[in-house]
Structure formats: structure tokens, C-alpha cells
matplotlib code that plots the C-alpha trace (Angstrom):
import matplotlib.pyplot as plt

x = [0.0, 1.3, 0.5, -2.6, -3.9, -2.8, 0.5, -0.1, 2.4, 3.4, 2.0, -0.4, 2.4, 3.4, 0.0, -1.2, 2.1, 2.2, 5.8, 8.0, 11.0, 8.7, 7.2, 10.6, 11.8, 8.9, 9.4, 12.9, 12.3, 9.5, 11.8, 14.6, 11.9, 10.7, 14.6, 14.7, 11.6, 12.6, 16.1, 14.7, 12.9, 16.1, 17.8, 15.4, 16.0, 19.8, 19.8, 17.7, 20.0, 23.2, 23.3, 21.7, 18.6, 15.8, 17.1, 14.9, 11.6, 9.1, 9.3, 5.9, 7.0, 10.4, 8.3, 6.4, 9.5, 11.0, 7.6, 7.4, 11.0, 10.9, 7.7, 8.7, 12.3, 11.0, 7.7, 8.6, 12.3, 13.8, 11.0, 9.9, 13.6, 13.9, 10.5, 11.9, 14.9, 12.6, 10.5, 13.4, 15.5, 13.4, 11.7, 15.1, 17.0, 14.4, 13.8, 10.3, 8.5, 7.3, 5.6, 2.9, 0.2, 1.2, -2.0, -1.8, 1.9, 0.8, -1.8, 0.6, 2.9, 0.1, -1.4, 1.9, 2.2, -1.3, -0.7, 2.5, 0.8, -2.0, 0.6, 2.6, -0.5, -1.1, 1.7, -0.7, -3.7, -5.0, -3.2, -0.1, 1.2, 1.5, 3.9, 4.1, 7.3, 7.3, 6.4, 3.3, 3.0, -0.5, -1.7, 0.4, -1.0, -4.6, -5.4, -3.1, -2.7, -3.7, -6.7, -4.7, -3.8, -6.9, -5.2, -2.0, -4.0, -5.7, -2.2, -0.9, -3.7, -2.9, 0.9, 0.1, -2.2, 0.4, 3.1, 0.8, -0.2, 3.5, 4.4, 1.7, 3.0, 6.5, 5.5, 3.3, 6.0, 8.8, 6.7, 5.0, 7.2, 10.6, 12.2, 12.7, 15.7, 15.5, 15.0, 14.6, 18.2, 19.5, 17.9, 20.0, 20.5, 18.4, 15.4, 15.6, 15.9, 13.1, 10.9, 11.4, 10.8, 7.6, 6.4, 7.3, 5.4, 2.3, 2.4, 2.9, 1.3, -2.3, -0.9, 0.1, -3.3, -5.0, -2.9, -3.9, -7.7, -7.6, -6.2, -8.9, -11.6, -10.1, -10.0, -13.3, -15.6, -15.3, -13.2, -10.5, -7.9, -5.0, -6.6, -6.1, -9.0, -11.3, -9.8, -7.2, -3.5, -0.9, 1.5, -0.7, -0.2, 3.7, 3.3, 1.1, 3.3, 6.7, 5.2, 5.0, 8.0, 10.5, 10.0, 9.9, 13.6, 14.4, 12.0, 14.2, 17.6, 17.0, 16.8, 20.1, 21.7, 20.6, 22.0, 25.3, 25.3, 25.0, 27.6, 30.4, 30.6, 30.1, 33.1, 35.1, 34.5, 33.6, 30.5, 28.9, 30.5, 27.9, 24.9, 22.7, 23.5, 22.8, 19.3, 18.5, 20.2, 18.0, 14.9, 15.8, 16.4, 12.9, 11.4, 13.4, 12.1, 8.6, 9.6, 12.1, 10.0, 10.3, 13.8, 12.1, 10.2, 13.0, 11.5, 8.0, 8.7, 8.0, 9.6]
y = [0.0, 3.5, 6.6, 7.1, 3.7, 0.6, 1.1, 0.6, -1.4, -1.8, 0.8, 2.4, 3.2, 5.7, 6.9, 7.8, 8.7, 12.0, 11.5, 14.5, 12.1, 9.9, 12.8, 14.4, 11.2, 10.9, 14.4, 13.7, 10.5, 12.3, 15.1, 12.6, 10.9, 14.3, 15.2, 12.0, 13.0, 16.4, 15.3, 13.0, 16.1, 17.9, 15.0, 15.2, 19.0, 18.7, 15.8, 17.9, 20.9, 18.8, 19.7, 22.7, 21.9, 19.4, 16.1, 14.0, 15.6, 18.0, 21.8, 21.4, 18.5, 20.4, 23.2, 20.8, 19.4, 22.8, 23.7, 20.4, 20.4, 23.8, 23.0, 19.6, 20.8, 24.0, 22.6, 19.0, 18.7, 21.8, 23.0, 19.6, 18.7, 21.8, 21.0, 17.5, 18.9, 21.3, 18.5, 16.4, 19.1, 22.0, 20.1, 18.5, 21.9, 23.8, 20.9, 20.2, 16.7, 17.0, 19.6, 21.6, 20.3, 16.7, 15.6, 18.7, 17.8, 14.4, 16.1, 18.6, 15.7, 13.5, 16.2, 16.3, 12.8, 12.9, 16.5, 15.7, 12.5, 14.7, 17.1, 14.4, 12.7, 15.8, 14.4, 11.6, 13.8, 15.2, 18.5, 17.4, 18.9, 22.6, 24.2, 27.8, 27.5, 27.4, 31.2, 30.6, 34.1, 35.2, 35.4, 32.2, 30.4, 31.5, 32.1, 29.5, 27.1, 23.3, 22.2, 20.6, 24.0, 23.5, 20.5, 22.6, 25.4, 22.8, 21.5, 24.8, 25.3, 22.0, 22.6, 26.1, 24.6, 22.1, 24.9, 27.1, 24.3, 23.3, 26.9, 27.5, 24.4, 25.5, 29.0, 27.4, 25.0, 27.5, 30.1, 27.7, 24.6, 25.9, 24.3, 26.6, 28.7, 28.4, 32.2, 33.4, 34.8, 31.4, 29.3, 27.6, 29.7, 27.0, 27.4, 31.2, 31.0, 28.5, 30.5, 33.5, 31.3, 30.1, 33.7, 34.3, 31.2, 32.3, 35.7, 34.7, 31.3, 33.1, 35.5, 32.7, 31.1, 34.5, 34.5, 31.1, 31.6, 34.7, 32.5, 30.0, 32.7, 34.1, 30.6, 29.3, 32.1, 34.8, 37.3, 39.4, 39.9, 39.4, 40.1, 43.5, 42.9, 42.9, 45.7, 43.6, 43.6, 40.8, 42.7, 42.6, 38.8, 39.5, 41.8, 39.3, 36.4, 38.0, 39.3, 35.6, 34.6, 36.8, 36.0, 32.4, 32.5, 33.4, 30.7, 28.4, 29.6, 30.9, 27.4, 26.6, 29.7, 28.2, 24.8, 26.4, 28.5, 25.2, 23.1, 25.6, 26.5, 22.9, 21.6, 24.7, 24.0, 27.5, 29.6, 31.4, 34.8, 37.6, 35.5, 38.4, 40.4, 37.3, 36.9, 40.6, 40.2, 37.3, 39.2, 42.1, 39.9, 38.5, 42.1, 43.3, 40.4, 41.9, 45.2, 44.2, 42.0, 44.4, 43.3, 40.3, 42.5, 44.7, 43.9, 45.1, 48.8, 50.0, 53.3]
z = [0.0, -1.0, 1.0, -1.0, -1.5, -3.3, -5.3, -9.0, -11.1, -14.7, -17.2, -14.8, -12.5, -15.1, -16.2, -12.8, -11.0, -9.0, -8.1, -9.4, -10.3, -12.4, -14.1, -14.7, -16.1, -18.7, -19.7, -20.5, -22.4, -24.2, -25.1, -26.4, -28.7, -30.0, -30.4, -32.6, -34.6, -35.0, -36.2, -38.7, -40.2, -40.2, -42.1, -44.8, -45.0, -45.1, -47.6, -49.9, -49.5, -49.9, -53.5, -55.5, -57.2, -56.6, -55.3, -52.9, -52.0, -53.5, -52.5, -50.8, -48.7, -48.0, -46.4, -44.4, -43.0, -42.1, -40.3, -38.4, -37.6, -35.9, -34.0, -32.8, -31.7, -30.0, -28.2, -28.1, -27.6, -25.9, -23.6, -22.2, -21.5, -19.2, -17.6, -16.9, -15.2, -13.3, -11.9, -11.0, -9.4, -7.9, -5.1, -4.0, -4.5, -2.2, 0.2, -0.8, -0.6, -4.2, -6.5, -4.9, -7.4, -8.1, -10.0, -12.2, -12.8, -14.1, -16.5, -17.8, -19.0, -20.4, -22.6, -24.6, -26.2, -27.7, -28.8, -30.9, -32.1, -33.4, -34.9, -36.6, -38.0, -40.2, -42.4, -43.5, -43.9, -47.1, -47.9, -45.8, -42.8, -42.0, -44.5, -43.4, -41.1, -37.3, -37.1, -39.1, -40.5, -41.9, -44.5, -45.7, -42.6, -43.0, -46.7, -48.4, -45.6, -45.8, -44.1, -41.4, -40.1, -37.7, -36.1, -35.7, -34.0, -31.6, -31.0, -30.0, -27.6, -25.9, -25.8, -24.1, -21.6, -20.6, -20.4, -18.2, -15.8, -15.4, -14.9, -12.3, -10.5, -10.5, -9.1, -6.4, -5.3, -5.0, -3.4, -0.8, -0.4, 0.4, 3.6, 6.7, 6.2, 2.3, 1.6, -1.9, -2.1, -0.8, -3.7, -6.2, -9.4, -11.4, -9.2, -9.8, -13.6, -13.9, -11.5, -13.7, -16.8, -15.3, -15.0, -18.7, -19.7, -17.7, -19.4, -23.1, -23.7, -23.6, -26.2, -28.5, -27.9, -28.9, -32.1, -33.2, -32.2, -34.5, -37.1, -36.5, -36.7, -40.0, -41.5, -40.5, -39.2, -41.7, -39.6, -41.0, -38.3, -40.6, -43.8, -45.4, -47.9, -44.8, -43.0, -40.9, -41.1, -41.5, -39.5, -36.7, -36.5, -36.3, -33.5, -31.6, -32.5, -31.5, -28.3, -27.5, -29.5, -28.0, -24.5, -26.0, -26.8, -23.3, -22.0, -23.9, -22.7, -19.1, -17.5, -19.6, -18.0, -14.7, -15.4, -16.3, -13.2, -11.2, -13.0, -13.2, -9.5, -8.5, -10.5, -9.7, -6.1, -5.3, -4.9, -7.8, -8.2, -8.1, -7.1, -6.3, -9.3, -11.5, -10.0, -10.7, -14.2, -15.0, -14.0, -15.9, -19.0, -18.5, -18.2, -21.4, -23.4, -23.5, -25.0, -27.8, -30.1, -33.0, -33.8, -35.3, -37.8, -39.6, -43.0, -42.4, -42.8, -39.4, -38.6]

ax = plt.figure().add_subplot(projection="3d")
ax.plot(x, y, z, "-o")
ax.set_aspect("equal")
plt.show()
């Protein structure tokens, strides 16, 4: 008997687990699987580019590969790998027994495999997979997109849901479950970088959800958010997307900064130099990431 009833074995032990280490391990294995899948897409891209001219695949399929490679690597390989590390390390680093919301932790993970199965299945559907790049700029992604763009939009919603729940969990854990004496400025750097990353995710994932929802409306419900013909503006899409997209690149790298800031001092056998400054610097980077997105839009003719 476990603490909460009969201990399950076999597959159900993993399906129903609320243990942060089990969930961290599943995130890491899932991330590895997506890394292999995204890598396979990349191999097709590089094989085609190995010589000038058309070699192996049709241009249309090449565009599907570039899109799927980007989406799978960003949302399937990199982000879940850091969430896996967060699950494993944060409770142990702050002296917590587990994550604050263990059942939601389980759900955050199990949303992901079906989501990426859904995304990959578009390769076998009529019209093929999304073919508009991982930044899915309108009007290419709304007016000229394959029908499977609807599946892609649903997939983005689910990925965002997983990220938001995981982030709420990390914030709740760090704020509420620190051991006595573990003040904020005594937390390991990795905990700080992930706490800040979690706030970024909670702030920007709904913006991305808004962007894809407007795409959905433009495609299926006759709106013109991104269509100039109906009074909309494709550049509006870029503003909304990059208001998510620029913080996103820091979401991806801040946990890595945290990892480096743990490993170097550990193997140098000395404490991190300028710990306080690094905490403030990380928070400043996060703040700045919200006001510099226009540098992704140098080609649209903004003053």
C-alpha cells in the first residue's frame, strides 16, 4: 500500500504517477523521442540541401519538413527537456517533498504525447502537414494553408495548456514549499531561472493562444484579423506572434543559464560569483524580453 492507496504497477504506475521524479523522467524520455523525430525531419532538409537543385523531396514537402522540424524541436524537444529537469531538481533543491500540485503535474505531462501524435498525424492527412514555417505568418498560414492548419491550432492550444499548468505548478512549489531557512536569495540559481521562466510562460502562452484563435476565426468564421482585404493587417499577426516569440527564446535559454550556473561553481569547487547580481540580471532579461520583439520585424517597414 502506498501513502494514497494501493501502489499501481506496470504501465499504470506511469500513467497515474504523481511523483515528481517519475514525471521528470517521462518528460526527459518524451523530449528525447521528439528530439529523434525533429532530427529525422532535419535530416530530410539537409539531404535535400546537400546539392543545388531538386534532389529528394518536392518543395511542398520540404516546407512541411521545415515547419514540423521547428515546431517539434521547440515545443517537443527543448521545452519539455527543461520541464523534466525542473521536475526532477526543483523540489530537491528547495527541500520540498514533491511539487505543490502533483495531480496537475501528471496532467501537464500526459497532454503532450497525444498533442504531438496529433501534430505528426497531419503528415498523413489530405493536404499534408503545416507548410508555413514554425512562425506561421499570416496570410500564408490563414489564406493559403492546408486544411490541417486546424489540427495545428488545436495542438498549439494543448501545448500552451501544458506549459501554463506546469508553470503554475513551479511557481506554487517555489513560493510555498521551500524548507525552513531556504529564503529566496538562498535558492540555487537553477530554481531562480526556472521561477522567472515560469512567469514568462504564464504571461506569453495566452498571447500565442490568442494569435492562433484569431487564425482559426479568420479561416473558419469569416473574420479578417489578418486579412487586409477585410480591414485587417498581416503585420498585426507578427506583433502578436513575436510578443510571444521573443520571450519564448528566453523561456528556452534561461533554464540553460541556470544549469550552467550550477555546474560551473560545482566543479570549480567555489560559490557562484555575483549571485545577487545574476538573480537581478535574470529578472531584468525577462522584463526586457517583453519590449524588444520588434527586432524580429525589421523587414515590415515600421519606422
